[in-house]
N, C-alpha and C positions, 0 to 999 in steps of 0.2 A: 441302419441295417446294411445299407449297400457297402459301407466301408468294411464291415465285418465279412460280407460275402466276397469282396475283392481280395481281402487279406487271405481268406481261407482258400480261394481259388488259386492264388499264387503259390500256396503250399501244396497244391496238387489234389485237393479234396474234390470229390464228386458232388453233384448237386444234392444227391440223397444224403450223403454224410454231412453236408453243410446244413441241410434242413434239420437233421437230428441234432446237430451242434447248437443251432439257434432256436430249437423247439418250434419249428415252423413246418410248412409243407413244401414239397418239391416244386409244385406249381408256382408258389409265391417267390421262391428263390430264383427260379428260371426267369420269371417276369422281371424281377429287379435286375438280374444280370443282363438280359437283352436290352432293357432300358438304358443301363449304364454303357453298354457297348455302342449303342446308337448315338448317345451323347458324346462319347469319345471320338467317334468318326466325324461327327458334325464339327467338333472343336478343331480337329486336325485339318479339315477342309477350309475352315475360316482362317487358320494360321497360314496355310499354303497361299491363299488369296492375298493375305497381307504381305507375305514375303515377296510374291510376284509383283505386287504394286510398288513396293519399296525398291525392288531391283531394276525394274524397267527404265526409270528415268536415268539411271547411271549409264546404261548402254542401249539407248533408244534405237540404234541401227541394227540390233541383234534380234532375230526372231525369238518369239516366246518359246519355241521348241529347241533353242540352242543347247541347253544343258542336256536334254534328252538325246540330241544328236551326238554330243560328246561321248555319252555312255554307250552309244551304238557304234562308235568308230572302230572298235576292235573287231566288229563283225564285218566291216567294210575294208577300205584300204588303209585305215588308220590315220589319215590326214585329209582335211577338207579346206577349201578356200571359198569364201563368199564375197561377192562384190557388194560393198556397202554404200558407195557413191561412185561418181564417174571416174575417179582416179584413186580410190581407196579400197583395200581388200582386208578382210579379217581372215587370218589363216590360223587354224588350230589343229592340234594333233594329240595323239596319245600313243606312246611307244609301248608295245606289249612287253611284258617281262621276258618272254621267250626270245625276243629280238635282243634284249640286253644280255641275256645269257650267251647267245651266239657271238655277239661282239666281244664280250669279256673272254670267251674261250678261244676264239680264233684270231683275235687281234690284240689280245692282252691289254684291253682298254678297261679302265675302272669306270663304271657308269656314274659313280658318285663324284668323281673329280674331273671327268673328261670335259672338254670344251665343245659346246654345241653351236651350230649355225644354221640359219635358214638360207637356202639358195633360191634366188629369184631367176627363173629361166624365161627368156623371150623365145617363144616357140611359134611365132606368127607364120601361118601358112606352111607349116612343115609337119611331118610325123616325127615327133620327138622320141629319140631312142636312148636318151640319157646322156648324150655327149655331143649333140649336134645343134644346140641352141644358138640362135643368132648372137646372143650375148647373155651374160649372167653376172650377178653380184652376190656376195656373201654378207650376211648380217649376223654377227655373233649374238647369241641369246643366253640367258642364264641356264645353268644346269637344272634339268627337270622342269623347265618352263614349258607350257603347253599351248600358248597362243601368242600372236603378235598382230599388230595393226600396221599394214604397209601403205604408205601414202605416196603421192606424186608418181603414180604409175603412168606410163606414157599412154595416150589415147589410141584407140583403134589398133590395139596390139593384143596378142594372145600370150598368156603366161601360165606356167605351172610352177609349183613350189616344192622344195624338198627340205626335210629336216635331217641333219647328219652330224657327224663328229669331225672335228678338226684335229688332226694328229700333230705331233711335235714339229713336223715340217710344214704345217698349215695346209696339208692336202685334205680334201673334203671326201669323207666316206658317207654316202647317202644311206639313210635308214628307211625313210618313208617318203612317198611322193603323193602330192595332192591331185585332185581333179583339175583339168584345164579351165582357164578363166579368160574371158574376152572383155576388154575395156571398150566402152562405147566411143563413137565419133563425137567430137565436140566442135568441129568447125565446118563451114560450108564447103570448103575445098575438098573435104573427105567424102562428100556425097558421090555415090557411083564408083567408089574406089575398087569395089569388087565386082563390077558389072561384067568385065571380061571373064573372070573366073566362073561366074554364074552361067554365062553363055556356054563356056567350054564344058561345064558339068552337064548342062541340059542336052548338049549335043553328044555327050558320051565320051568326049576327049579326055576328061579327068574322072577316074572311077571314084575318087574321094573329093568332096567339096573343099576347096582351098580356103573358103571363108570361115570354116569351122576349125577350131583348134583340135589337134590330135595328139594323143600320147600313146606310144607303142605299148602293146600288152606284154612285150618282152623287155625285161630289164637289160641294161648293158652288161650286167654280170653274165647273163645267159648268152649274150652275143659273143662276149669274149671267150666264154667256155667253148662255144661252137667253133670259133676261129682256131682255138688251140687244138681241137679235135681234128680239124681239116689239115692243120700243119703236120700233125703226127701221121 
């Protein structure tokens, strides 16, 4: 009976019409339908648990909320970095279609064929404005790739990461920027390395703590634009 009810419901029939079609009552039809819906929900929950159990061993260092965070990226800054060990970071991103449209329109870059790269910026004890990193390196990634694992990061340093396009001259055009990340100290001689900075902050000499990594809220595009306005 339930197979017939499901089939008729998919055709858009009401419970009353289904009852007439099956020579039954509306109450019996509704009871069978509710029972079927509960069984389907239970089966879906069990399948999700099985999928989670199978997936976790493959990436044990990733939180169980990883995929949810990826879906929420477009509502945040679009790119995130997580420290997974003392010298390893998981960086993942999702470039909104609106960004691709702007790049395609203003820079004549084809999103399907362009070369992408991840930029690793060392921003230890500075306010990073997009171009004042102590050092940086570029790692090419596959087109439309959305994550990368970065290893051998230097200890006791602050980093932020950017995903961008490499043009024909190998110039880097950033699209998204991650949250800042600080790698832990791994040796005895690094103990107390920030003691002076802490004391200066406590005395009020430094308005911003130097032991915390900082990323400017203004992109260097905006800074360049302001400089152009001043020149004019």
